N, C-alpha and C positions, 0 to 999 in steps of 0.2 A: 537306452544304450545304443550307440551307433553300430552298424553292421560292419565289422572289420574284414569280412570276406570280400567286400567291394573295394577294389583298388581305386586310387584317385584317377581321374580321367586321363592324365598324362602318362600313366604307366603303360609299358609294353610288356606283356606277359610272355611272348614267344620271340625272343631276340634272334636275329639272324647272325651268322658268323661275323666276327668283329675285326675291323682293321684297327690300326693304332688310333685313328680318329674316332672310331665308333666303339665305345667301351661299355661294358655292363657294370653298373654301379648299384650295389645293394645298399639300402638304408633302412634303419630300424626305428625311425621316429614315429610317435603316435599320430593318429589320424588328423588331429587339428593342425599339425605342421606339415603333413605329408604332401599336399598339393604344392605348397610353396617350394619345398626342396626338390620335388620331382620336376617341376617346371624349370628350375635353374639347371638341373642336371641335363634335362632334355635340350635346353638352349645351347649347351656345349656340343651337341651332336651325339651325346651318349644315350644309353638306354637305362632308365631308372627301374630298379627292381625293389618294390616296396615290401618289406618284411617286418611289420611292426612287432616289437617284443614287449611293449607296455601299452596299456590302455589308460587314457586320461579322461575322466568324467567330471565336469563341473558339478559342484554341490552347493548351490546358492542358499540352501535352507539354513545352514549355520550362520551365514552372514545376515540373512533376512531376520532370523531370530535375534541376533545381536543388535541389529538396527531398530527392531520393533519393540523390544521389551526392556529398553533402558529409558532414557529421557526422551523428550520430544525431538531434541536435536543431539543424538548420541555422539556425534563426531566432534562436538564442541569441547569435549574433554581431551581431544587429541590435537597434536600439532602437525601430524603427517601420516600418510599411508605409504608403505613401501611394497611395490609389486615386483616380484622377482620372476614372474612368468606371464605370458600372454593369457593363459587359461585363468589365472587368478583375476586378471582384469575382466575377462568375459563373465566369470562367475559373479564378481562383485556388481557388474553392470546389470546382470539378470536380477540380482537381489534388489538393486535400486529401483528397477522397473516395477517391482512388486510392493514397494513401500508407499505409504499414503502421503508422506510429506518429505521435504528436503531434510536429510539428516545433519546438514551443516548449516548453521544460521548465517544470514548475510553479513553480519557485522562481527568484527573480531580481528585477531592477528592473522597474518598471512598463513594459509594452510598449504602445506607442501604435499604433492603427489609425485612419487618417483617411480620410474619404470626404466627398463633396459632396452637400448637399441630400438629396433623396429616395433617392439611391443608398445612403445609410447604412442604409436599411431592410433591405438584404441582409446587413448585419452583425449577424445575429440570434444567438440562443443556439445554433442548429444550427451556424452558421459557427464561432463561438467554441469550441464543444465539439470540433470537428475540429482546431482550431489548438492548443489547450492544455487540459490536464485541470483546470487551476486558472483558472476564469474571472475570479477577482479580480485576477489579474496583468494582465489586459488592460483598457486604457482606450480607449473610442471617442471620437474627436475630430471634431466636425462644425463647420467654420468658420461664423461668423455670416453670411457671404456666400458663396454657392456659386461660388467661382472658384478656380483654381489659385493665383493670387497671394495670396488671403486664406488659403488652406491653408498656404502657406509662412509667412505671418505668425503663424498660429495655432500652428504647430509650434515657433516661436521658434528660439533658437540651437541649432545641432547640437552644438557643442563637440567635434567629431571623431567623433561617433557615426554609425553606419551606418544608412541608411534604404533599404528595398527599394521600388522603384517599378515595378509591373506596368503597362506601357504598350503602345500598339499598334505593330505593324509596318505601315507604309503601303506598299502595292504599287500601282503604276500611277498614282499621284497624287503630287503634291508634298507632302511632310510639312508640315502647318501648323506655324507657329512656337510654338504653345501648349505642346506637350510639351517641346521643347528649351529653351524659356525657363523652364519650370517646373523642370526639372532644374538649369539654370544658377542659378536663384534659390536653390534649396536648397543648392547647393554654396557660394554666396556667403554663406549663413547658417551655414556651418560644418558642414553635413552631408556625410558621405561617401556619395555616391549610387551605388546599384547598380541598373542598369536590367535588367529582364527582359521579353521580349516575351510579352504575355499574350493578344493577339488580333491579327487581321489586318483592316486596312481596305482594301477594294478598290473600284475603280470598278464601277458596276452595269451598264455596257455601253452600246453605241451607241444603244439605243432608249430610254434612261432619261428623256429630255426630251420624248418624243413626245406624251404626254397633256397636259402643260402647254401645249405649242404648240397643240395641237388646240383646247382650251377657250379659250386666250387669243385665238386668231384668230377664234373665234366670239363674242368679247366677252362671255364668260360667266364669266370667272375674276375673282374679286374680290381675292384675295390669294395670295401664296406665302410659306410659312414655312420658313426655314432654321434648323437647330439646331446646325450646325457649319460651319466654313469648308470642310471637306472636301466637304460636300454641295454647296456653292456651286461648287467646282471641278469636281465630277462633273457638275453641271448644265451648266456652261459647255462642258465637254468633249462632252456629249451634243448641245448646240446646234451645236457645230462639226461633228460628224458629220452633221448635217442641213443643213450649208451655211449656218447662221445665226449671228448674233452678238447678244449681249445689247443692245448699243446700238440696233440696228435694231428689235428687238422692243420695247424700252422705249418707243420713239417711237410704235410702233403700239398699245401697250397702256397708254395714258395713265391709265386708271382703276385699274390694278393697284397694290395696296399690297404692298410688300416688307417683310416682318417678320423680325427676327432674335431668336433666343433668347439674350439677354444681350449685353453690350458686346464680349466676346471674339469671338463669332460675327459681330457687326456690323463690327468692325474687320477681320476676315478677309475679309468680303464686300467691303468698301470697297477693301481692298488688291488684290482681284481685279477691281475695276472695276464692282462691282454696288452701286449706291447703295441705302441702306436708309431706309425711311420710318418704321418703328416698331421700337423696341428695348425689350424688356422690362426694367424696372428690378428686377423680382422674378423671379429665375431659378433658384430652388431647385427649381422644378417647371415643367412646361409651362403651368400655369394662368396664369403671368405673361405670357407672350407672347400667349396668346389673350385675356386681359383687356385687354392693351395695344391689340390690334386693335379690340376692342369700344369702348374709349375713343376711339380714332381716329375711328370712324364716328359717335360721339355728338357730336363737336365741330361 
């Protein structure tokens, strides 16, 4: 397990007083995304404050077990793999590195691997070479909009074909509806869905909201960015541990802007009772939500 007491190198823990151009932005993303978002915030001249509310850990063992204890080429029974997160790809890649042979044979119908937005950068030649010795058999499918629903549309009709979905196991938090709805939508499109747990999502613990509250109560916090509904739930759980609730804090922090990375995260936040002020319309990368914040303050 990685040490979440260590902030990403771009984070500044002791911000100076802020002008309109130099703002303090809290974000709750887990560690595997923290440096990317922190860097983008810092490039705006703002100060990133990393306050993770969930922990994500790859669990390649279930994938390795799946790949090792079926047929010699276990992926031949599938027509596609659908990755809805970067961590799922990383965990699958780790499992591939530990297998003795290519799980997909070199001959057969086109095999589709789908991923969202910048996550697809991990589906490089190294990944493909571990999957199949014939790279021409593999087609990478990137939906035009980085959302699970658009991935389903891009995959089109399944017509009874099997699709492997490496997804998270959620521990200590309510499973957000995103993954169950994604799997349901695939099934309704005629895909035979096989779910495999690729990583764990856990609550970051009772102290996860403390920095947000500290800077918010000092009237120094300009915005908080959520990149998943799980982060929102983890944050609310942290507030509860402190004897606080979001409604009271929102009334105290009237200048705070709440930003969500895409409409799926925004809908999850609203469902949990956290109103969202800014939603990125471009959510293939974190640039979208940071640019949306900048536009909000230019209005």
